[in-house]
N, C-alpha and C positions, 0 to 999 in steps of 0.2 A: 663385303664381296659382293659383285654386280653381276653373277650369273643368275639365269632365270630357273631355279631347281625350286623344290617343291620345301616347304620345312618341316618340323618334326610335328609342330601342331596340325598342318594342314595331312598328312599323313596319316595322323590316328586319324581324324577326322571321315577321310576317305575308305578308313579300313572298316568303319563301322559301317559303310555303304555296302562294303564289298561281300559278294557270298563264296568269292574262290580267289587265290592268289596268282597272278602270272604276272612276270618279266620280260619286259621286250629289251633287247638289245638295242642300237641304233640301226644297224643293217637289215632289222625287221625278224631276225631268229629270235624264238624264245628261252631264256634260262632252262632246263631241264627241270619240269613242274615235281622234280624231287629234291630239288635244292633245301640247304639249312643257310638259317642266317646263324650264323658262328662267334658273331662278333655285334654289340653295339658300344659306343663309347660314344665321348665326347675329345675329338681332335681339337688342338689349339696351336695355332702356329705362330708365332711371336718372331717378327725377322724387320729388316731392314732393306729398303727398297735401292735401287740406283739411282735415286733423289737424294737418298739420306735421310728419307722420313722411315719413322719406325712405326711398325704396324703390328695390328693382333687382330686373326683372324680365328674362330671357331664356327664348329660344322659337327653333326651329329653322325656321327659314320657308322653305316651299316655294313657288314662284311657278307655275302652270299658265296655259299660252298656246294659244291655237289658229290654226292658219293655215292658208292655201287648201291645203295639200298634203294631200290626203285620204287617202294612201294612208300615209303616215307611221303608225306603231303603236310605243306603249312599251312595252315588255315587262317584266314583274317584276326578272328578273335584271339587266338595265339599269339600271332606276331604282333597283337596291341597290348597283351601282355605282358610281352616280352620287351617294348617299348614301354609302359608304364614301370615297370620294375628298372630301367636300365633309366628314366627320368627321375627318379626320388632316388636310386642310387649313386647319380653322379651330378643331382641336381642341374637336368640338362634344360636348356632355354629353349624355346622357340628357333633354334638357326636351322639352317639350311641342312641338306640333308646329303650326304657323299656317299656313296655306295662303291665298294669294291667286290669286283671279280675276278677270275683268275680267265684271263686270256692266256696268250703265250706268255706272258707277265702280266704281273696287277695291275688290271686298269682301273682306274678311278671314274665316277659318273655323275652327274646331276640324274633329279631324278623328277618327272613329270607324270601325268596319267594321260593315255590315249586309250580311249572307249574304256572297257574295263579292263587293262592291260597297266602297270607302271612300267612307263617306259622310262629305259636307262639312258642319261643326254650326255652326250659329247662335252668332254669340259675342252678349255682351250687354256693356254699359257698368254698373259699381257703383261706388258710394262704399265707399273702404276705410275710413273712419272716421268710419260713422254715429254714432258714440257723441260724438265732438267737435263734429260740426257741428248737433245738434237733429234729426235725422230722427226722427219719434215711431217706438215698436216697434208693427210691424203684428199685431194681435189675430188670431189663426188664428179661433177662435170669437165673431163679434159676433153674436149673437141680438139681436133685438130685448128690451129688457129686465134683457140681460144687465147693464149698465153699462158696458159695453167701447167703445160707438161716441159 
């Protein structure tokens, strides 16, 4: 996978340095601080791309969920315990983190750190076999008269 997102080991290291947990959405708003981590798992995607190459990707998946229990607060040390338990139960490796959160539908995000907040980063689709399916190369400098347009 070629996204820039935090890995499991990086997340565990950052949690040891945090005194509180806050998740920030790409638009700058915060996931309500009474969120729960309802799932931690290993997600394996085994697929064939449009160029005929068989691929396999694994991510560590976290699902954030909010309920009406407004007094609930998850602390970094508790989240670290949940991750450690999951790591042992599923033999998790240092894969990238993918976060699921409910928007208008289930949204998937990468994870980064922005100050003291964990930042949910937007993920994008991409063609993994551009050379095999005829997608033209994007020219960086396509000024009039340069011959690239």
